[in-house]
C-alpha positions in Angstrom: -12.6 32.2 -2.5 -12.3 29.5 -5.1 -10.1 26.4 -5.1 -9.2 23.9 -7.9 -12.0 21.3 -8.2 -9.5 18.3 -7.7 -8.2 19.8 -4.5 -11.8 20.0 -3.1 -12.4 16.4 -4.2 -9.1 15.1 -2.7 -10.1 16.8 0.6 -13.3 15.0 0.4 -11.4 11.7 0.4 -12.2 10.7 -3.3 -8.6 10.0 -4.1 -5.3 11.9 -4.7 -5.3 14.9 -7.0 -3.7 12.9 -9.6 -6.6 10.2 -9.3 -9.1 13.0 -9.4 -7.5 14.8 -12.5 -7.9 11.3 -14.4 -11.6 11.2 -13.3 -12.2 14.6 -14.5 -10.5 13.8 -18.0 -12.8 10.9 -18.2 -15.9 13.0 -17.7 -16.9 11.3 -14.5 -17.2 14.5 -12.5 -20.0 17.2 -12.9 -20.5 20.6 -11.2 -24.0 21.9 -11.1 -25.1 19.5 -13.8 -22.4 20.3 -16.2 -19.4 18.0 -17.0 -16.4 19.3 -15.4 -13.0 20.0 -17.1 -9.5 20.3 -15.9 -8.9 23.7 -14.6 -12.3 24.2 -13.1 -12.5 26.1 -9.9 -15.3 25.9 -7.2 -16.3 27.7 -4.0 -17.7 24.5 -2.3 -21.2 25.7 -2.5 -21.8 23.9 -5.8 -23.4 20.5 -6.3 -20.5 18.3 -7.2 -21.1 14.8 -8.5 -18.8 11.8 -9.1 -20.3 9.2 -11.3 -23.7 10.7 -10.6 -23.3 10.5 -6.8 -23.4 13.8 -4.8 -20.1 14.5 -3.1 -20.3 15.9 0.5 -17.6 18.6 0.4 -16.1 20.0 3.6 -14.0 23.0 4.4 -10.4 22.4 5.2 -10.8 23.1 8.8 -13.6 20.5 9.2 -11.3 17.6 8.0 -9.4 15.4 10.5 -6.3 14.2 8.7 -5.8 10.5 9.6 -2.8 8.3 8.7 -2.3 4.6 8.9 0.8 2.5 8.9 0.1 -0.8 7.2 2.4 -3.9 7.1 2.0 -5.1 3.7 2.6 -8.7 3.1 4.0 -10.2 -0.1 1.3 -11.2 -2.5 -1.0 -8.2 -2.2 -1.5 -5.6 -5.0 -1.5 -2.0 -4.2 -4.8 -1.3 -6.2 -8.4 -1.2 -4.9 -9.5 -4.0 -7.3 -7.5 -6.6 -9.2 -8.9 -8.2 -12.4 -7.0 -11.4 -11.4 -8.8 -11.6 -8.1 -5.7 -11.3 -6.0 -5.9 -9.8 -2.5 -5.4 -6.0 -2.2 -3.8 -3.7 0.4 -7.2 -2.2 1.0 -9.0 -5.4 1.9 -7.9 -5.4 5.6 -8.2 -1.6 6.3 -10.9 -0.2 8.8 -14.0 1.0 7.1 -14.7 4.7 7.0 -17.8 6.8 6.6 -17.8 9.9 4.4 -14.1 9.3 3.4 -11.8 6.7 2.1 -8.2 5.5 2.4 -5.8 6.7 0.0 -2.4 5.0 -0.4 0.7 7.1 -0.3 2.5 5.6 -3.3 2.6 1.8 -3.9 4.6 -1.3 -3.2 4.7 -4.0 -5.9 3.3 -7.4 -5.3 6.3 -9.1 -4.3 7.5 -6.3 -1.9 6.5 -6.1 1.7 6.8 -3.7 4.6 5.7 -0.2 5.4 2.8 1.4 3.4 1.0 4.6 4.5 -2.7 5.5 3.9 -4.4 8.8 4.6 -7.8 10.2 4.3 -6.4 13.5 3.1 -5.9 13.5 -0.7 -3.8 16.6 -0.7 -1.4 15.1 1.8 -1.1 11.9 -0.2 -0.5 14.0 -3.4 2.3 16.0 -1.9 4.1 13.2 -0.2 4.1 11.3 -3.6 5.5 14.4 -5.4 9.2 14.0 -6.1 10.0 17.6 -5.3 9.6 16.9 -1.5 12.3 14.3 -1.7 11.3 12.2 1.4 13.7 9.3 1.9 12.5 5.8 2.0 14.7 2.9 3.6 14.5 -0.7 2.3 15.9 -3.9 3.6 17.0 -6.0 0.4 18.3 -9.3 0.1 20.5 -9.5 -3.1 21.6 -12.8 -4.9 24.8 -12.5 -6.8 28.3 -11.2 -6.5 28.5 -7.6 -5.0 31.8 -5.7 -5.0 32.7 -2.1 -4.1 32.9 -0.9 -7.5 29.4 -1.9 -8.1 28.2 -0.2 -4.9 30.0 3.0 -6.0 28.2 2.9 -9.3 24.8 2.6 -7.4 25.7 5.5 -5.2 26.8 7.7 -8.0 23.9 6.9 -10.3 23.1 4.6 -13.2 21.0 5.2 -16.3 17.6 3.3 -16.2 14.9 3.2 -18.8 13.1 6.2 -17.2 16.2 8.2 -16.3 19.1 8.3 -13.9 18.7 6.4 -10.6 20.8 6.0 -7.5 20.8 5.1 -3.8 21.7 7.8 -1.4 23.0 5.3 1.2 23.9 1.5 1.0 24.8 -0.4 4.3 25.9 -4.0 4.4 23.8 -6.0 6.9 25.3 -9.5 6.6 24.7 -12.6 4.7 26.3 -15.9 3.5 27.8 -16.8 0.1 25.9 -15.2 -2.9 23.0 -14.0 -0.6 23.6 -10.8 1.1 21.4 -8.2 3.0 21.7 -4.4 2.5 19.8 -1.5 3.9 19.4 1.2 1.1 17.8 4.6 1.0 16.5 6.7 -1.8 14.3 9.9 -2.2 11.8 8.9 -4.9 9.3 6.2 -5.5 9.6 5.3 -9.2 8.1 1.9 -10.2 10.3 -1.0 -9.0 13.2 1.3 -8.8 15.2 -0.6 -6.1 14.9 -3.7 -7.9 15.9 -2.2 -11.3 18.9 -0.6 -9.8 20.4 -3.8 -8.5 19.3 -5.6 -11.6 21.3 -3.1 -13.6 24.5 -4.5 -11.9 23.8 -8.2 -12.8 22.3 -9.1 -9.4 18.7 -10.3 -8.4 16.6 -9.0 -5.5 15.2 -12.0 -3.8 13.6 -10.1 -0.8 12.6 -6.5 -0.5 11.0 -4.9 2.6 10.3 -1.2 3.2 11.2 -0.4 6.9 11.0 3.4 6.9 9.3 6.3 5.2 10.9 9.6 6.2 11.0 9.4 10.2 8.1 6.9 10.3 9.4 3.5 11.1 7.5 0.2 10.9 6.1 -0.4 14.3 7.9 -3.4 15.7 4.9 -5.1 17.2 2.9 -4.8 13.9 2.5 -8.2 12.2 2.1 -8.6 8.4 -1.4 -7.6 7.4 -1.8 -5.5 10.5 -2.4 -1.7 10.7 -1.8 1.0 13.2 -3.1 4.6 13.2 -0.3 7.3 13.6 -0.6 9.8 16.6 -0.9 13.5 16.1 2.8 14.2 16.3 3.7 11.8 13.5 0.8 13.1 11.4 1.9 16.6 11.8 5.6 15.6 11.0 4.3 14.3 7.6 2.3 17.4 7.0 5.2 19.7 7.9 7.5 17.9 5.4 5.2 19.0 2.6 4.3 22.4 3.9 0.8 21.7 5.1 -0.6 23.3 8.2 -0.5 21.0 11.4 -3.6 19.1 12.5 -5.1 20.1 15.9 -7.2 16.9 16.5 -6.6 13.2 16.2 -8.6 10.0 16.4 -5.8 8.5 18.5 -5.7 8.6 22.2 -2.1 9.0 23.0 -2.8 9.0 26.8 -4.9 5.9 26.6 -3.8 2.4 27.9 -3.2 1.3 24.3 -1.8 3.4 21.6 -2.0 0.6 19.1 -4.1 -2.4 19.1 -2.7 -5.4 21.0 -0.4 -7.5 18.7 -2.4 -10.6 19.5 -5.7 -8.9 18.6 -4.2 -7.9 15.3 -2.7 -11.4 14.6 -6.1 -12.8 15.4 -7.8 -10.4 12.9 -5.2 -11.2 10.3 -5.5 -15.1 10.7 -9.3 -14.6 10.4 -9.0 -12.5 7.2 -6.6 -15.0 5.7 -8.8 -17.9 6.5 -11.8 -16.1 4.8 -9.8 -15.2 1.8 -8.6 -18.9 1.4 -12.3 -20.1 1.9 -13.6 -17.8 -0.8 -10.7 -18.8 -3.1 -11.4 -22.5 -2.7 -15.2 -21.9 -3.3 -14.5 -20.1 -6.6 -12.0 -22.7 -7.8 -14.5 -24.7 -9.8 -16.7 -27.7 -9.1 -15.4 -30.3 -6.7 -14.6 -33.6 -7.9 -17.1 -36.3 -7.2 -16.0 -39.0 -4.9 -15.1 -42.3 -6.5 -17.8 -44.9 -6.4 -17.5 -47.5 -3.7 -16.8 -51.0 -5.0 -19.6 -53.3 -4.1 -18.7 -56.2 -1.8 -18.8 -59.7 -3.0 -22.1 -61.5 -2.7 -20.2 -64.6 -1.5 -19.6 -64.0 2.2 -16.9 -66.7 2.3 -14.8 -64.9 -0.4 -11.8 -63.3 1.2 -10.4 -59.9 0.1 -7.3 -60.4 -2.0 -4.1 -58.7 -0.7 -1.4 -57.6 -3.0 2.0 -59.1 -2.0 
């Protein structure tokens, strides 16, 4: 039986199917010594190389699907590398052998909150596909006057640059003056859609936090910059939402004394990481200024230091 090349590479943890299709289009993938093209199918017995490196392919039943919940802080970008040298969401994730973490969508640099990662490229691809309509919930602080007519327009739908957009639900959560908090839900993940919807009504988003993805809530004890691996039941919930078969194994011991790392341990690791990032940033900031030369003392020991009145 043959499978699409991008599906086999996604299962090997080399990226989502979209990522791999882009790699194939760039000529970076070969099969048995020939440059691959989109549409190629393989059995898994071939020698598949990515950027010249042999890829270890595995049958679907050999893969253990893992999913992480990550509490993204503001200031981190959702790419693996950043040309401006900013920290990325991948910097703090646990290291893997023979696989890599794939983000389920993205959060922009100024958005914080729940971001999921998985080792299963097929799962990531399906979760990101709009046809599955998995709802996301955000806590959003809005600056500006908000009235009921505006909320009705946001529920009904407004035209954005890339098509119609709307919130499924909008719930007022409190606030003072021109700053108000709302919880909103929507079923797609277009670029900066939450911000653009509010901006279309003449308001500004001053804080944006994702608090839920489907039925997966942000773990309450998880500090910013910390991660927690989802147990088997939550992994299988996500797989079921996108018509993938359930997993039978998990790396998480749900019967163990600690399902997640202790919050204090996570905070300690986060502080250590932040300290290292600051140190590296300071080291790369350029040469240090030389200290000002000390003024020689007067040769006359009787001469007193002048004081400014």
